[in-house]
N, C-alpha and C positions, 0 to 999 in steps of 0.2 A: 247689851241690845237699848237700843232708844228705848227714853221710859214710854210707857203706855200703859193707859188704864186699863184695868179688868172689861168695863164694860167696851171699851175699844178695841182690844185683842177679840173679847167674846162676839164682835160684829163682822170684822175680818174674817175669823174662819166661821163664821156662821153658825156658832154655838152659842147653850143657853147657859148662862151662868149662875152657877149654883154656892149658895153664901150661911144656906143655915149650918153646915159644920162649922163655920169658922166666926164666929162672934165677931164682933169690932170691926169689921171690913164690910164697902163697900163696893159698889162698881166704878168707883171715883180712888178706889183702892192702884197704884202703879207696883208695875212690875219692870225692875231694870237691869237684873241680873243676868247671866249666860241662861243658854236654852241647853239644855239636854235632853236626850232621849234616855240613859245611862244610869240611874241612880248615885252609881260610885265617882261621878263628875258632878255633882251639883253642889253649891255654893252658896253661903247665906244669900238670900231674895231673889234666886235662880228661877228656873219656868221648868220645874220638869213633865217631859210627855211621853205618857204611858201609852206606848206601841206592844200591838201586838207580832210575836216574830213568827216565825219557825217553830222553833224550839220553848221556848216563852211565853210568859204572856208580863209588859214593864206593869200592869197596873200591881200585882204581887210587890211591886219594890216602890210602893208608893208612900207608905211609912216610912220608908229607907230615905227617902227623898224629903219627907218632909221633917227628920230626925238631923238632916245633912244641913235643914234651914231652908227649904224651896219655901217659895212666897207664894204658890201656885200650882195649879195642877192644868195638863189639855188633858181629858181621862174621853173613853167610849162609853163608861156607863158612872152614873154616881158613886162616891165611896164612900167608907167611915171614917177616912183619916181626916184630921179636925185642918184640914185649906181650904180657900176658894179654889170648886173647881168650874172651870168650865165641859161640857158635856158636848162631843161634837160624835159624826157621825164615823168619821175613819180619821183617826189621828196622826198617820203620813201626809192623807191630804189637808187636814188642818197647818201642820208644820211648813209645808211648800206656801201653802197658802198666807201666814203669815210670813214669809223671807220674803214672799214678793213683794208685800207691800210695806215691811221694813226698808228694802232694799229700794224701793221704788220711791218711796219719802225723802232717804238721804241724799237718791240721786238728784231730786229735781230740784233740790236744794244747788248742784251746780259743782260742788267741788267733787264728788265722787265718781271715778273712773275705774270700769269694770273689765278684768281680765279675762276672758275661758278659753280654758285651755283642754282640750282633746287628743286624742291619737290610741293606736292599739299599742304600743308602748311609746316610752317617754316621759306619760303625763306626769306626775311626780316629782322627777327630777328639775324638770321644765317649771313646774309650779315652783320649786321651793328656789331652782335661780332666779328665776322673781319676784320671789318675797325678799330674797336677800340684796337683787338692787333698787325694788322701788322703795326698802324701808328707810335705805338713805336718803330718798327724794321725798318722803313724808310717811305719814301715820297708814299702816299696812295693817290688812285680813288676809291670810290665806291658808288652805284647807290644810286643815290636820292630819296628819300621816296620809292617806291616801280615803279620805273622806270626803268621793265625790259621786254617789247614789243620791237618789231618793231619800235620803234619811240623812247621812253625812252632808249633799251638797246646803241643804238649807242650814244644816248645824250650823254651818260655819256662814252662811251669809247673814244670819241670825248675831253674828257679831261686831259687825260697824255700826260706828256712833257716827253721829252727829261730825268728828271729827276725821273719820277716817277718809285717805286721800285714794287708796287702792284696794280693791279685794281681786283678789286675785282666784278662781273657782275652778278647780279641778273638776272636767263632768265627763263620768264615765259612762259608758252601753255595754246591754249585756242583751242588749233586742232596739228596735227600730222606733222611734220614738221618746227614749229616755233623755237623750239629750236635748233635741225641741224641749221638752219638759224642765229642764233644768236652766237651760237660754229663757224660756220665758219664765223663771222666778228670776234670775237677775238679769237682763240683756248685755251684754259683751258692748264696751265702745273698741276691742277688740278683741277677734276670734284667732286660736291661734289651731292651726292642724297639725297634726307633725308626723303622722303615718298612718298608713291602710297596712294591715298585714293581718294574719290570720289567726290571732288574741282573739279569743271568744268565737271563732270560725265556726263550732258546735253551736254555737246557739243561733248567731245571724242565718246561718245556711248556706257561705259562701263569702270571698273575699268581697265580691261587687256587690251584694249586701250589706256587708262592713262596712264599702266606700259613701252609699248610702247615706248609712246611719250616720258618719262623721262630717258628712258635709250637710247636718241639721246644723252646727257650727256656725256656718257662715250665710245659710241661703234667706234666713230671716233680718242679715245686717243690713243698717241703712245706709243710704251714702257718706253719711259722713261719719259711719266708722269703717276701722278696718280689719280685712281679713290678712294675715301675717300665715302663708303658704309655704307646704317643703316643696322646694323647685326638685328637688330628687329625687320625689317618689310621684312617678306619672297620673296615681289614682289621685294625689291630692292638688297638684297642680293643676290638674283638671279642673278643679272645682271655684276657677276663678272665672269659669264664665258662666255659674250658677248663683254670685254672687252683685248686689250693687253694688256693693263697701270698695271703697281701695284695697287693691291687693298690695300686698308688698311681700317678700318671697324669701326664703332662707337658703342654703345650700352649700355645698362645697365647692361646686363648679359655678354654673351662669346665674347668680342669683344677686339680688339687688340687697342683702346681708349675707358676707360669703366668710371662707375662712379659705386662707393660702399657705403654705407654707407647714404644714401639719404633719408633727412630729410626737410621737407615741411612745412613753417606755414605762418602766417602771414608777416612775416620782409624777406620772399623769401626764398632759398632752400639754405642747408650744403652739400655737399659731398665728397668725396675723390675721385679727380683724377687722373687714371693710365694712363701713355701713354707706350709703347709698348718696349722702351729700360729698363723699369724696375721703370722708375721713377714714383713720385707720389708727390702730394701737395692738401693741404684742400683748398676749395673752397666754398666763399660765395656769388652765386650767388642772386641778387634781385629781378631779373624778378621772379614774383608770377607764380606757376603753376610746377607741379612734370614734364611736358610737354616739356617744355624749358629747362630742365636737357640735352633733346637730340643735342639741336639744337648746346647747349652751344658743347657737346661733339661732333660736327662736326665740328665745327671753330676750337675747341682744334687739332682735328685729322689734319686739313688743315693745321693750323699752326707748324703743328711738321712733316707735310709732307715737308713745305717751309724751315724749320730748326732753328726755333725762339725756343728757349728754353723756357722749361716749367716756370719759372718765369716770363718771358713776356707776355706767355700765360694765366697764373692765371691775372696776373695786368690786361690785356685788359678785360678780363673776369668780374671781380669783377668791375672793373669802368661801368659798363654796369649797370643804375638802372630802364629804364624800354623798353619794346623793340621794343614800338615804339608809336605813338601819334596813341591813340582809339586799343593797341592792350596790355591788361592784363593792362591799366594804372589806377592809383589809383587816386583818383582826391576828396577822401576825406576821416579819420577815425577819424573826431571826430562830431555830438554824436555818429554816426553809419560812417559806409565802405563803398564806394562806386566806383564798379571797373570797366570801362567803356572800352569791349572789342569787341563793334561793328567795329572792320573795316573791319572784314569779317568773314564767317562760311561757313564750311561745318562742315557734321557729324561727323566725326575725331575731327577738332577743337575744335566744339561745347560739346562734351564729353567731352574733355581734360578738357575746361574750369569749365563745370558743377563739373568735379572731384575735381579743382582747388579749386572753393568755400567751397567743404564740408571740405577738407584738411588746409583752412586756416582759418576759421574761430573759432572764441578760442571757449570753455565749455559752453555750453551754449545759445550762439548767434545764432536767425535766421537767416538762411540760406533765399533769394531773391532771385529765378532767375528770370530778366526779359528778352525773348527772342523773335525774331522774325522769318522772314521768312527767309531761307538757299537757295539762290538764285542758279542758273544753273545746276540743279541737275535734267531736263528734264523727263523720265520716275521713276527714283530713288525716287521721291519730296516724293508722297504720304509714301511711307514706312519708308523711313531716317523721317518722321517729327514726323510718329506714333512713332518710335524707341526713338525716343529723351522724347518722353513725360513720355514713360514707364521707359525710366531713369534716368529720374527729381524725377519719386515718387520711384526705387529701391536707390537711392543718399537718398533719402530723406529729398528732400530739403521742407524747412518750408513753403512758399510763393511763387506757379508758378504764372508769371503775361506773356503771352503769347499776342501778338499784332499785326494785321494785320491778313486779313483774308489768305495770304500767308503762314501762320504759324500756322492755329487753328488748324492740325489735332494734333498739338503740346499738344494743351489743351485737345481737345480730346480723345485721348490715357489717356493722363493722369487721365483725370476724371472717366475714365472706370473701372480703377485700382481699384480692390476692399477695399483697404489701405485706399482711400483716399477720404476724403467726405469734399469740400469746398474747399481745399490747392490750387485749378487751377482757377483760374480769365482771362476772355478775355477781350479786349477790341478790337475795330474795328481801332483804332487810335492812333495815340501818346498823340493827344489832352487829350481822354480819358484818355489813360495808365497812362499819367499826374496827373488829378487828384484824380485816384485812388490810385497811390503811395503817393497822399499826405495825404490822410486818411490810407493810410496803413504799413507806415513807420514809425520803432520806435527807441531811443535810441537803440544803440547795435546792431541793423539791420547788416549783410554783406550783400551787392547787387551787385549782377554783371547783368550788358545790355549785348548782346550778338544776334548779324542777323549780317546776310550780309550787305554790303557797301549798293546795293540798298535799302536795307531796312528800311536807314538812323538811326536806333537804337544812333545812336553813339551821332546826337541831344540830342536826349531826354537825354541820361546817361548824357553830360556834361550839359545840362541845371537842374539835378538834383542832383549833383556833383558841382555843382553852387548855388544852391537851401540852402544845406546842406552847406555850406564853411559861405555862409553867417549869416547863422541862427547862426552857431558858433560864427562866430566873431562878432555879436552884442549883445549874451548872453554874451559874453565875455567881453565885453564894459561894461555892464548893470550891473555885479558884477564889476568890476574894479569901478566903479560911487557909487556902494551901500557900497565898502569898502570903498571908500573917505569918504561919509556922515558920516558912522558909525565912521571912526576915527577923522571926525572933529566933531561930536556930545562927543565925548568923553570929549575933551579940546577946549572947543568953543573959546579961544584965541589963541590958536597955530597959 
């Protein structure tokens, strides 16, 4: 964070400064360390924001933050902790106010460009791509992991310094108004909308309301800003009529930034990147799945809007070898392939992952899909799980294993398709699924594990990947020992 005095911070967050517990400090004392809401992340000189959560209260960890070297606290009530404290009515509101002011001050100096990224799917991958590209062009701050809500968003924004050239802010939403609040904290110079799908549809109340929420990214942009929109998604493309900003589209068909000659395989995807000024370049994108090409195009479009050269764009894209932990993450490749994509799931991302599984499997390899529940679908849950079951049949998945009661309709729908007879199995929990997979899996299989985070299949995916890797390492050691024995037997005097 940029250096601010305690008086300055208290004024920005509309709080009262309490110094009684911290002799030797004054309102002029400055804080410039990172701002955190997790006491385990505090470093010397940091600012700890104690917030109340659903299951715990950050005020309980103020002493731990002090022990870790925190310079000051933002709290909702005075604490006996021996640190300067700024007492506010709502810590999360104060965090957002502080982020808003810090971004404004740095932006007003003229060097900072802010890129906002939203969409039902692909936010984190696109953010990571933009971080890789922009980091080659100047000092860059980007969201950690999936820090994209009213807490993670401002924590990321507060990482900017006077030297920061690019701020890449992933902006998520579970209700109308969420993105608008984040946009107000860090108004984008470039606003990216990736896709409107059924992720969080239960909270939004339908896909049209989801579209309204995602449009908050671009409706407030100025004429000098750029809206980067997905030409292949009609709901996103329609947002062009709702923004004053310059519109730059991306897509696989007719778009300003597009891809041609897309070829997907087990080593990633190759395509030709085309920019609106006529420049083109071959790209090898290591992240598995054709659906991630759209994320690469979105990142390329945003970078082009910022004036970043095509060679830098391509170098950044090609430097990314995985989307993120538990996102199309290849955990093992021999004697079978294990892909863990169980960080999150929606109907769109589930369908895309199944398509990728089929595309990357070598000829003759059996495809195995281990699928769990897609959460937060509300009234759409039954129909969407049914649809995934039927899709698995249409893709001719070699073996389907459905895990958990919440996902059972995938299994039932697949089993009712006339062309299938026993290709779908159901496990009540991960323990049963692991036992079944121990007997089912065979060398040469290509295995996809996919579910929403809440379903927890990422843990199962890690266990299966670890087991396959360890088995391969043990087999390699046995082969090496056998070869050594045979070598010695040929000439015992050696």
